[in-house]
C-alpha positions in Angstrom: 26.3 20.5 -14.0 24.4 17.5 -14.2 25.9 14.0 -14.0 25.2 11.6 -17.3 23.0 8.8 -16.0 23.6 5.3 -17.9 21.2 2.4 -17.1 22.2 -0.4 -18.4 19.8 -2.8 -19.6 16.2 -2.5 -20.8 14.7 -4.7 -18.6 11.2 -4.1 -16.4 13.1 -2.6 -13.7 15.6 -0.7 -16.5 12.4 0.2 -18.6 11.0 1.7 -15.1 14.2 3.5 -14.0 14.4 5.2 -17.1 10.5 5.9 -16.7 11.0 7.6 -13.7 13.4 9.8 -14.5 12.7 11.0 -17.6 9.3 12.0 -16.1 11.0 13.8 -13.9 12.8 15.9 -16.0 16.3 13.9 -16.2 18.1 12.7 -19.5 19.3 9.4 -19.0 21.2 7.1 -21.7 19.5 3.7 -21.4 22.0 0.4 -23.1 20.4 -2.5 -24.4 22.3 -5.3 -26.3 19.3 -7.9 -27.3 19.3 -6.5 -31.0 22.6 -7.5 -31.1 22.5 -10.9 -28.8 20.1 -12.5 -26.9 20.3 -14.5 -24.0 19.1 -18.1 -24.3 15.3 -17.2 -23.7 15.0 -14.3 -25.2 12.4 -14.5 -28.0 11.8 -10.9 -28.4 13.7 -7.6 -29.8 11.4 -5.6 -27.6 12.3 -4.5 -24.3 11.0 -5.3 -20.7 10.4 -9.0 -22.3 8.1 -11.8 -19.7 10.4 -14.5 -20.4 9.3 -16.6 -17.7 5.4 -16.2 -17.4 3.5 -13.5 -18.7 1.8 -13.6 -15.3 1.9 -10.5 -12.5 0.3 -12.3 -10.4 -2.6 -11.7 -8.2 -4.6 -8.6 -8.1 -6.0 -9.1 -4.6 -5.2 -6.3 -2.3 -5.0 -9.0 0.9 -2.0 -10.6 -1.2 1.0 -8.8 -0.7 1.8 -9.0 -4.2 -1.4 -7.4 -4.7 -0.9 -4.6 -3.0 2.4 -4.0 -3.8 1.0 -3.1 -6.9 -1.5 -0.5 -5.7 1.5 1.0 -4.0 3.5 1.4 -7.5 0.7 3.1 -8.8 1.6 5.5 -6.8 4.4 6.0 -8.7 2.8 6.6 -11.4 4.5 3.1 -12.8 5.2 2.3 -16.8 5.5 -1.4 -16.3 1.8 -1.8 -14.3 0.5 1.2 -16.6 0.5 -0.9 -19.8 0.3 -4.3 -18.1 -3.3 -3.1 -17.2 -3.6 -2.1 -20.7 -2.5 -5.6 -22.1 -4.2 -7.9 -19.5 -6.2 -10.9 -20.6 -8.4 -13.4 -18.9 -6.1 -15.0 -16.4 -8.9 -15.4 -12.6 -7.6 -13.0 -10.1 -4.2 -12.6 -11.4 -2.8 -9.6 -13.7 -2.1 -11.8 -16.8 -1.0 -9.9 -19.8 -0.4 -10.4 -23.7 3.5 -10.6 -23.5 4.1 -9.7 -27.3 1.7 -6.6 -27.0 3.0 -5.6 -23.2 6.1 -5.5 -24.2 6.1 -3.8 -27.8 3.7 -0.9 -26.0 6.7 -0.2 -23.3 9.2 -0.5 -26.1 7.2 2.3 -28.2 6.9 4.7 -25.1 10.6 4.2 -23.9 11.5 5.0 -27.8 9.4 8.3 -27.7 10.5 9.7 -24.8 12.6 12.7 -25.5 14.9 12.4 -22.0 15.6 8.6 -22.9 18.6 7.7 -25.4 18.8 4.6 -26.3 21.8 2.8 -26.8 22.5 -0.7 -28.9 25.3 -2.2 -27.4 27.0 -3.7 -25.2 29.2 -2.0 -22.3 33.0 -2.2 -22.2 33.6 -0.6 -18.8 31.6 1.5 -16.4 32.0 5.2 -16.3 32.5 5.5 -12.2 32.2 9.3 -12.9 28.8 8.6 -14.2 26.2 7.4 -11.8 25.1 4.2 -13.2 21.7 1.9 -12.2 22.7 -1.5 -13.1 19.4 -3.5 -14.5 21.1 -6.1 -16.3 18.6 -8.3 -14.8 19.2 -12.3 -14.0 20.4 -12.8 -17.2 23.6 -10.7 -17.0 26.0 -11.1 -20.2 29.1 -12.8 -19.1 31.0 -9.5 -20.4 28.8 -7.8 -17.9 29.2 -10.5 -15.2 33.2 -10.0 -15.3 32.5 -6.1 -14.7 30.0 -6.2 -12.0 32.3 -9.0 -10.8 35.5 -6.7 -11.1 33.2 -4.1 -9.3 31.7 -5.3 -5.8 34.6 -8.4 -5.5 33.7 -12.2 -5.2 30.3 -12.1 -3.4 28.9 -12.5 -6.8 26.9 -15.8 -7.4 23.9 -17.7 -9.4 21.3 -19.8 -9.2 18.9 -21.5 -11.9 15.8 -21.0 -12.9 13.4 -22.5 -15.1 10.6 -21.4 -17.6 7.6 -23.6 -18.5 6.1 -25.0 -22.1 3.2 -22.9 -24.2 1.0 -25.1 -26.3 -1.5 -24.4 -28.9 -5.6 -24.1 -27.6 -6.3 -25.9 -30.6 -4.2 -28.7 -30.1 -6.1 -29.3 -26.5 -8.4 -31.7 -26.5 -11.4 -30.0 -24.4 -13.9 -33.3 -24.6 -11.7 -34.2 -22.2 -10.5 -30.5 -20.5 -12.6 -28.6 -19.5 -12.8 -24.6 -18.0 -12.6 -23.5 -14.7 -10.9 -21.6 -12.0 -10.0 -23.0 -8.8 -13.1 -22.9 -6.1 -14.8 -21.0 -9.1 -13.5 -17.3 -8.3 -13.7 -14.9 -10.7 -16.4 -13.9 -13.0 -15.2 -15.5 -16.2 -13.6 -19.7 -16.7 -9.8 -19.0 -17.4 -7.9 -21.8 -17.0 -7.8 -25.0 -18.9 -8.0 -28.1 -16.7 -6.5 -31.5 -17.8 -7.9 -34.0 -14.9 -6.0 -37.0 -14.2 -7.1 -40.2 -12.2 -4.6 -42.2 -10.0 -3.5 -44.5 -12.7 -3.1 -41.7 -14.8 -1.2 -39.8 -12.7 1.0 -43.2 -11.9 2.2 -43.4 -15.8 2.9 -39.9 -15.6 4.8 -39.5 -12.8 6.8 -42.1 -13.0 7.8 -41.8 -16.3 8.7 -37.5 -15.2 10.9 -38.8 -12.9 12.9 -40.6 -14.6 13.0 -38.3 -17.9 16.0 -37.1 -19.6 17.4 -33.5 -18.3 19.7 -31.5 -20.1 23.3 -31.3 -19.3 23.4 -27.9 -17.8 27.7 -28.7 -18.1 28.5 -27.2 -14.4 31.7 -27.1 -13.4 30.4 -26.8 -9.2 27.8 -29.0 -8.2 27.2 -26.9 -5.1 26.2 -23.5 -7.5 23.5 -25.8 -8.2 20.5 -23.8 -6.0 17.0 -23.9 -7.4 14.8 -20.9 -6.6 11.5 -22.6 -4.7 9.5 -20.4 -6.6 10.1 -21.8 -10.1 11.4 -25.1 -9.3 11.7 -27.2 -12.6 9.0 -30.1 -12.3 10.4 -32.7 -13.0 13.0 -31.8 -9.3 9.9 -31.1 -7.8 8.4 -34.8 -8.1 11.5 -36.3 -6.4 10.8 -35.2 -3.8 7.7 -37.7 -3.1 5.3 -39.2 -5.0 2.3 -36.8 -4.0 4.5 -34.2 -4.1 2.9 -32.3 -7.2 -0.6 -32.9 -5.6 -0.2 -30.6 -3.4 1.6 -27.9 -5.7 1.0 -27.5 -9.7 -1.2 -30.1 -9.7 -3.4 -29.5 -6.2 -6.6 -30.9 -7.4 -8.9 -29.2 -4.4 -11.5 -26.4 -6.1 -11.2 -28.5 -9.7 -14.1 -30.7 -9.5 -15.1 -32.3 -12.8 -18.3 -31.0 -14.3 -20.5 -33.7 -13.4 -19.1 -32.6 -9.6 -16.9 -35.6 -9.4 -13.0 -35.0 -8.4 -10.5 -35.7 -9.8 -6.5 -37.3 -8.0 -4.7 -34.2 -9.7 -5.3 -31.3 -12.4 -3.2 -29.9 -14.2 -4.0 -26.6 -15.4 -3.3 -24.5 -18.9 -3.4 -20.5 -18.3 -4.4 -18.2 -21.5 -0.7 -17.0 -22.8 -2.3 -14.0 -25.8 -4.7 -11.9 -26.3 -6.1 -13.5 -29.5 -6.9 -17.1 -26.9 -4.7 -19.7 -29.0 -2.2 -19.9 -26.8 -1.4 -21.3 -23.4 1.3 -21.8 -20.8 1.3 -25.0 -18.5 1.2 -23.2 -14.9 4.2 -25.0 -12.5 6.0 -26.7 -15.5 8.7 -24.9 -15.6 11.7 -28.0 -16.2 15.0 -29.0 -17.9 13.6 -31.9 -19.9 14.9 -32.2 -23.2 13.0 -31.2 -25.9 12.1 -34.7 -27.1 11.1 -35.8 -23.5 9.2 -32.7 -23.0 7.3 -33.8 -25.5 6.7 -37.6 -25.1 5.9 -36.7 -21.0 3.8 -34.0 -21.6 1.7 -35.6 -24.0 1.2 -38.0 -21.3 -1.4 -35.7 -19.7 -4.4 -36.3 -20.5 -6.2 -34.1 -23.0 -2.5 -33.1 -24.1 -1.9 -36.4 -26.6 -1.5 -34.2 -29.6 -0.1 -30.4 -28.0 1.5 -29.0 -30.2 4.0 -27.2 -28.4 4.9 -24.0 -29.9 7.6 -23.0 -27.0 9.1 -25.9 -24.8 10.6 -25.2 -21.6 14.3 -24.2 -20.6 16.1 -23.9 -17.9 18.8 -21.2 -17.3 21.5 -19.4 -15.2 19.9 -16.8 -13.1 22.1 -13.8 -11.2 22.0 -12.2 -8.2 24.2 -9.8 -5.8 24.8 -10.4 -2.1 22.5 -7.6 -2.1 23.3 -7.5 1.8 27.0 -7.4 2.0 27.2 -4.9 -0.7 23.9 -2.3 -1.1 22.6 0.2 1.4 18.8 1.1 1.5 18.5 3.1 -1.4 19.8 0.2 -3.8 23.1 2.5 -3.7 27.1 0.3 -4.0 28.6 0.9 -0.2 31.8 1.5 -1.4 30.6 3.1 -4.1 28.2 6.0 -4.5 27.7 6.5 -8.0 26.7 2.8 -8.6 23.4 1.6 -8.0 21.7 -1.6 -8.8 17.6 -2.4 -9.8 15.9 -5.2 -10.5 16.4 -9.0 -10.1 19.8 -8.6 -9.7 19.1 -7.0 -6.4 18.1 -10.6 -5.1 14.2 -9.4 -5.9 12.1 -12.4 -7.1 9.8 -11.3 -9.7 8.2 -9.1 -12.2 6.9 -6.5 -10.0 9.1 -6.8 -7.2 12.1 -5.9 -10.0 10.0 -2.6 -10.6 9.4 -1.7 -7.2 13.2 -2.1 -6.7 14.1 -0.2 -9.7 11.5 2.9 -8.5 13.7 2.4 -4.8 17.0 3.1 -7.0 15.2 6.1 -9.5 13.4 7.6 -6.8 17.5 8.2 -5.1 19.3 8.4 -7.6 17.0 11.7 -9.0 17.2 12.8 -5.1 21.2 12.7 -5.4 21.3 14.4 -8.6 19.3 17.1 -6.6 21.1 16.8 -3.6 18.2 16.0 -1.6 18.1 13.7 0.7 17.6 9.5 0.2 14.9 7.5 1.5 14.6 4.6 3.2 10.8 3.3 2.6 9.2 2.6 5.5 9.1 -1.3 7.0 5.3 -0.9 7.1 4.8 -1.3 3.2 5.4 -3.8 1.1 7.9 -2.1 -1.3 9.9 -1.1 2.3 9.3 -4.2 3.5 11.0 -6.0 0.3 14.0 -3.8 0.4 14.7 -3.8 4.2 14.5 -8.0 3.8 17.0 -7.7 0.8 18.9 -5.4 2.5 19.7 -6.9 6.5 19.0 -10.0 5.7 21.9 -12.6 6.8 24.7 -12.2 4.2 26.1 -15.7 4.4 22.8 -17.8 2.8 21.2 -15.1 0.7 18.8 -16.3 -1.3 16.3 -13.9 -3.6 12.6 -12.8 -2.0 9.3 -12.2 -3.3 6.8 -10.4 -1.5 4.8 -11.6 1.3 2.9 -10.4 4.2 5.4 -12.3 6.2 8.5 -10.5 6.0 6.4 -6.8 6.2 6.7 -5.2 9.8 4.2 -7.0 12.2 0.9 -5.4 12.9 -0.3 -4.8 16.3 -3.4 -6.4 17.5 -4.3 -6.6 20.5 -7.6 -9.4 19.4 -8.4 -12.3 18.0 -9.1 -11.8 14.4 -9.5 -14.0 11.1 -6.2 -14.0 8.6 -8.2 -12.3 6.0 -9.5 -9.6 8.0 -5.8 -9.2 9.0 -4.6 -9.2 5.7 -7.4 -6.3 4.7 -5.7 -4.3 7.7 -1.6 -5.2 6.6 -2.9 -3.7 3.1 -4.8 -0.6 4.5 -1.9 0.1 6.9 0.9 -0.5 4.4 -1.2 1.6 1.2 -2.3 5.0 3.9 1.3 4.9 5.4 2.8 5.0 1.7 0.8 7.7 0.9 1.8 9.6 4.1 5.7 8.6 2.9 5.5 10.5 -0.4 3.7 13.2 0.8 6.3 13.6 3.6 9.1 13.6 1.2 7.9 15.5 -1.5 8.0 12.7 -4.4 7.3 13.6 -7.8 
């Protein structure tokens, strides 16, 4: 008799895992609670909601994240497929209309004959069933307790932050200009707000002393911010010019008359109808009133209308090196698998890659086939290897990057871009061979 398969959470990872198993003929129960109660950053009732950025990052295969997308396409990823269908202008990034993206995935999940969606919060996990826990970085308090009881106290958290979104018609285009950095791409996808040093200084001084929201932390040592989503005010306090080497970097963004800027704030299209733009790199924990006051000091945003203010939120993940094996399976209970950002991968695409590893190994478990460790020469395998094999004492989330991929042995000196191309081609070739060798359906 085939065991019952429960997938807990219908975010990116949960939907991907359900899709992978259902398409292989496995019936799954997919549990989701957001229609009953939402976490602080969820706005939609639909699945696979992109609560932070609406960008799945670069599609250039010279970047590890671009290659990872190509790898996921080899498994017929529902997330990558629908993202491409919902793509909106975003330079070299795969940027999507978040509402359309979420709705399309939800429709496909609900229509699949092998997926039974259950809208409820579990009171416990049945250890006799096979479970994939994909509750994400904003796991509910009840589920946190269930997981903590399951894995012990090796469970901890850091904080993540979300950037504001403004209406296009409230942006002063007499001051701002459309341009991609270094004019890359065929279309001008970003709105740029230029700053001279006097304007930057005024903005900076207000930013570093702006009032923030009290997160009511009992243990200040647990206040850990992931570098990739650091609040802009926290980054600013590292130094006067820090922002000009980060999200406000002016390089490659000269004015239309050819003159340079001291700093540039970029806005990226957020929906297909081109009416909303998000502030790139402006994740924040400032109070809503302070966001309105301080961000309106940015040239071109003097009358900005904020559709969504930035918020900071708790971001849960487990100590994967201590708890999981290379199959995303709990070492002390073979019926429990984890998937997505709760494993310590960081990013939308990385979350999907984690779910595919879990789903394939759950399928192999059901079919009494050998469980699979993905090759470290691929991005999907290298990322999995990192979160499983890195030091567990100070484990932090990791994004896809070439630095974690098994080193390429090259006897001659070659250019950096050429080396990236070699890494990418090897990664795709090795994954294709791995899929063929292991008869992955």
